[in-house]
N, C-alpha and C positions, 0 to 999 in steps of 0.2 A: 766317799770316793766317787768320782764321775765314771759312769760306765764307758767302756771303750768299744766302739763299733768297728768290727773287722773290716768293713768296706769303706770306712772313712778314708779320705785322701791321705791323711797323715799316717794312717796305719799300714799303708802299703809301700813297700820299697820298690819303686818303679825302676830304679837303676839296677837293683839286684835282679829284677825280673828280666831286664834286657841283657844283662851279663850272662844269665843262666840259659837264655834262649839260644836255639840253634840257628844256623843261617836261614833255614827254611821258615822257621817261626818269625825271625826278624823280617824276612821278605813279606810274610803275610801281614805283620803289623805295619810295615812300611806302606804296603799297598792300601790297607784300610785307612791309614792316616792321610794318604794322598787323596783318596776318593772322598774322605770326610771333608777335607779342606775344600776340594773342588765342589762338593755338594753345597757347603755353606756359602761359597762364593756365588754359585748359580742361584741359590735361594735368595740371596740379597739382590742380585741383578734382576731376577724374574719378578720378585715382589715389587721392586722399584718400577719396573716396566708396567706391570698390571695396575699399580696404584696411579701412575701417570696416565695410563689409558683410561682409567675410570674417571679421574677428575677432568681430563680434557674432553671425554665423551659427554659428560654432564654439561660442560660449558658449551659444547657444540650443539647439543639438543636444545639448550636454552636459546641459543642464537637462531637455530633453524626454525623453531616454532614462533619466534617473535619477529623475525625479519620478513619483509614483504617482497624482496627481490632476490632471485637466485644468485645474481652477480655478487651481491653483498655477502650472502652466505658463503659463496665460493672464496672470496677474499679472506674472510675470517677463518674458513676451514683450512686454508693453506698454512695458517699460523699454528694450527693444532696438529703437529706432525705425529704426536703420540697417540692420537685417537683413532681407533679402527673405523668408527662411524664417519669421521670426517674424510678418511681416505676413500671409503665406499661412496660417499656423496661426490667427492671430486671426480672419481672415475665415471659416475653416472652423468654428472654435469658436463664433463669434457666430451663424452660421447653424444650427449644431446646437442652440444654446441656444434660438433662436426656435422650432425644431421641437419641442423638449421642452416649451416653455411652451404651444404650440398643440395639443399632443396631447390628445385627448379620451378619457381612460380607457384601458383595455387591450384594447378590442375593435376596434382599427383594422384595416382591411382590408389585405391584402398589397400591393395596388396603392398604397395610401397610404404604406406603408413603403418601397416601392421609389422612390416619388416623393420621399420624405424624403432618402434617401441620394443621389439624383440632385441634389437641391437643394444638398446639401453639396459634391458634386463640382463643380457649376457655380460655387459660391462660391470654391472653391479655384482653379479654372481662371481665373476673373476676376481674382482677386488675383495669380496668377502672371503673367498678361498685363500687369496694371498695373505690377507690379514690374519686369518685363522692359522695358517701355516707359520706365520711370524710369531704369533702368540704361543704356539705349541713348540717352538724351536727349543731343543735341548731339555724339555721337560721330561722326555722319556728317559734321559740319563738318571734322573732322580728315581724313577720307577725301577730301573735296573739296579741301582745301588740299594734301594730298599728291599728288593727281592734276593739279591745275590750276596750282599755283605754278611748277613748272618751265617750263610753256609761257608763263606770264606773264613770267617772267624771260627766256625766249628771245625773246619779243616785244620787250622792252626792249633786248635785245642787238641785234636786227635794226635797230631804230630808231636805236640808237647807231652802228652800223656805217654805215648809210646817211648819217647826218649827218656822220660822220667822212669818208667818201669825198666827199661834196658839198663839205665844207670844203677837202679836199685838192685837188679839181678846181678850185675857185675860186682857190686859191693857185698852182696850176700846178706844184706840187712833190710828187712821188710817191716820194721816197726811203724806205728802210726806217725811217729815224729819224723821219720825219714820220708814217708809217702806223702804226708799232707802238704809240705811246702812245694815240692815240684809239681804236684797235681794242681794245687791252687794257682801256681804261676801259669800253668798251661791254660787254665780256665780264663785267664786274662784276655786271651785272644777272642773268646766268645763274647766277653763284655765289650771289647773293642768293636767287634762286628755289629753288635746291637747299638752301640753308640753312633756308628756311622749310618745304620739302617733306619732307626726310628725317626730322626728329623727328616730324612729323605722321604719316607713314606707319608709323614704328616704333610710336608710341603707339597708333595706330588698330588695328593688327594685334594688339597686346598686349591692348587693351581688349576687342576683339571675342572673342578667345580666352577671356578671363576671364569675360565675360558669358555665353558658351556654357556654361561650367562651372556658373554660377549657374542657368541655364535647366534644365540636366540635374538639378541638385540639387533644384530646386523641384518638378520632375516626380516625382522619386523620393520626395521627402518627402510630396507629395500622395498618392501611391499607398500609402505606409506609413500615413499618417494615416487614409485611407479604410478600410484593412484593420482598423485598431484600432477605428474607429467601427462598422464592420459587425459585428465580433466582440463588442463590448460593448453596443451600443445597438440593433442591428437583427437580433437573433438570431431 
């Protein structure tokens, strides 16, 4: 005979668990189901966004270091809308273009030149901050689900156990057979909380780590771009 595992999907009567649950327990399970679905949807969207940002950033860096004219890089960068690095470059290039158009002859003071490069640097920093905010958008929701869902599930379990023992007390029968089923059903809420929390925690840690890499890359690229600008436009 094949052994029967108690936690196997076919060994649990989910319909019976829902029928025996109170309104409060059903509310907890419903809440966990909603946040679990929302978490998986957000995980899919954010993973797609970060994967697109990675591939387009690699393509942009390849273009940036191979091209000889900033205008050519700018035209290619505008096509890579998912790359944070291309957005940072576009912001710096546009600010540099404004400075070039506003420049009055070749007799500008050194203070004006220093102010010019500082304007480009501020534009790069603003763009980096905006891109970092966009990458981090809604990621905190996964962290909240990962930290709160187990406690929500535990709350449902406590309510279920209290209801189970109240029912047993009313019946006046406290044998193992009568206690095991309702208590086991109550523990289902804890399992549901872990089911919602574990993927959210794993995805949150993964996304935060990947976003930190983008943050470092934007800082490094901004420094490289400023060096190029100083060498060729603010000598």
